[in-house]
C-alpha positions, 0 to 999 in steps of 0.5 A: 069115184064113179060118176052117178054113183051113190055114197053114204053120209057116213062115208063121205064124213069118214073119207073126209075126217081121214084126210084132216088127220093125215094133214092133207087139205080138203079141196072144194069146188062149185060147179053150175054144169054137167061139163064143170062139174066132170071136170072138178070131179077128174081133177080130184076135188073133195067136195063138189057143190051144185047149183042151178041156174035159168037157162036165160043165166047160162045163155047171157052174153057173158066170157065164152070158156073152153069145153075142154077139161084139163086133165090132172095126173101122167 
């Protein structure tokens, strides 16, 4: 799927139902930033849950994370 594209609800449900019918798992991921969402999409997740946090929460002194997205596939 291309970033920024729009898919109808019916198309989403049809894709998920086809995966279930084929015996394939549905993989979901959560993201709070655009970078996380891009990495999850690149990794091939089926469902992407987005949440929004206030900037001061994002700027807390929690653990630092790498900005590199691991590539999937060859």
